[in-house]
C-alpha positions in Angstrom: -159.2 6.2 -45.2 -161.0 8.6 -47.5 -160.7 12.3 -46.8 -164.0 14.3 -47.1 -163.1 17.7 -48.5 -166.6 18.9 -49.3 -166.5 21.7 -46.7 -163.1 22.9 -47.8 -164.3 23.0 -51.4 -167.4 25.0 -50.5 -165.5 27.4 -48.4 -163.0 28.0 -51.2 -165.6 28.6 -53.8 -166.9 32.0 -55.1 -169.2 33.5 -52.5 -169.8 36.9 -54.0 -173.3 38.2 -54.0 -175.5 36.6 -56.6 -175.1 33.0 -57.8 -171.9 32.4 -55.8 -173.5 33.3 -52.5 -176.6 31.3 -53.3 -174.7 28.2 -54.3 -172.5 28.4 -51.2 -175.5 28.9 -49.0 -177.3 25.8 -50.4 -174.2 23.6 -50.2 -173.4 24.7 -46.6 -176.9 24.2 -45.4 -177.1 20.8 -47.1 -173.7 19.6 -45.7 -174.4 20.8 -42.1 -178.2 20.0 -42.2 -177.5 16.4 -43.1 -174.7 16.0 -40.6 -171.9 15.7 -43.2 -170.0 18.5 -41.5 -170.2 19.8 -38.0 -172.3 22.9 -37.5 -169.4 24.7 -35.9 -168.7 28.4 -35.5 -167.1 28.6 -38.9 -170.1 27.2 -40.7 -172.6 29.4 -38.7 -170.4 32.5 -39.2 -170.2 31.8 -43.0 -173.9 31.3 -43.3 -174.6 34.5 -41.3 -172.3 36.4 -43.6 -174.0 34.9 -46.7 -177.6 35.4 -45.4 -178.0 39.1 -46.5 -176.9 38.1 -50.1 -179.2 35.2 -50.4 -182.8 35.9 -51.4 -185.6 34.9 -49.1 -186.9 32.4 -51.6 -183.6 30.5 -51.7 -183.4 30.5 -47.9 -187.0 29.2 -47.7 -186.2 26.4 -50.1 -183.1 25.5 -48.0 -185.3 25.4 -44.9 -187.8 23.2 -46.5 -185.0 20.8 -47.7 -183.9 20.5 -44.0 -187.1 18.6 -43.4 -185.4 15.7 -45.1 -182.2 16.1 -43.1 -181.7 16.0 -39.4 -180.3 19.5 -38.5 -178.7 19.8 -35.2 -179.7 22.3 -32.5 -177.2 25.0 -33.8 -178.6 24.8 -37.3 -182.2 25.0 -36.0 -181.3 28.0 -33.8 -179.6 29.7 -36.8 -182.7 29.3 -39.0 -184.9 30.3 -36.1 -183.2 33.7 -36.2 -184.4 34.4 -39.8 -187.7 35.7 -40.8 -190.6 33.5 -40.1 -191.1 32.3 -43.7 -187.6 30.8 -43.5 -187.7 29.7 -39.8 -191.1 28.0 -39.8 -190.3 24.9 -42.0 -187.3 24.1 -39.7 -189.2 24.8 -36.5 -192.1 22.6 -37.7 -190.0 19.6 -38.7 -186.8 19.6 -36.6 -186.3 16.7 -34.2 -184.3 17.8 -31.2 -183.8 16.6 -27.7 -186.0 18.2 -25.1 -183.0 20.0 -23.5 -182.1 21.5 -26.9 -185.7 22.8 -27.4 -185.6 24.3 -23.9 -182.3 26.0 -24.6 -183.7 27.4 -27.8 -187.0 28.8 -26.5 -185.7 32.0 -24.8 -184.1 33.1 -28.1 -187.2 32.5 -30.2 -189.4 35.5 -31.2 -193.1 35.2 -30.3 -194.0 34.1 -33.8 -191.4 31.3 -33.6 -192.8 30.1 -30.3 -196.3 30.1 -31.9 -195.0 27.7 -34.6 -193.8 25.4 -31.9 -197.1 25.5 -30.1 -198.7 24.0 -33.2 -196.5 20.9 -33.1 -198.0 17.7 -31.8 -194.9 16.2 -30.4 
């Protein structure tokens, strides 16, 4: 059996503001967004701690990249809390169960709900 230590490696890396924070952000979003690691409290807490140090442009790029992954409801909810330029790509492309969308709706800001109203599914 092969041990997947990707998450441990990312969490042990430099996360100081600047390049370290941006790199860790991208890697965590990629791992969790593609289902390679669980989007548990540790991952969400680390992303929340990194968010203020990561420029909006980097967060937007990560959100757009999630369109090629299959983020779970926790990751979608996390991105939905960000400014709309970051949240919109995830809200436009995420595929969740109806129950997950219903659970997410009360937490969405009006602008986030307007993005969902534009969806055709």
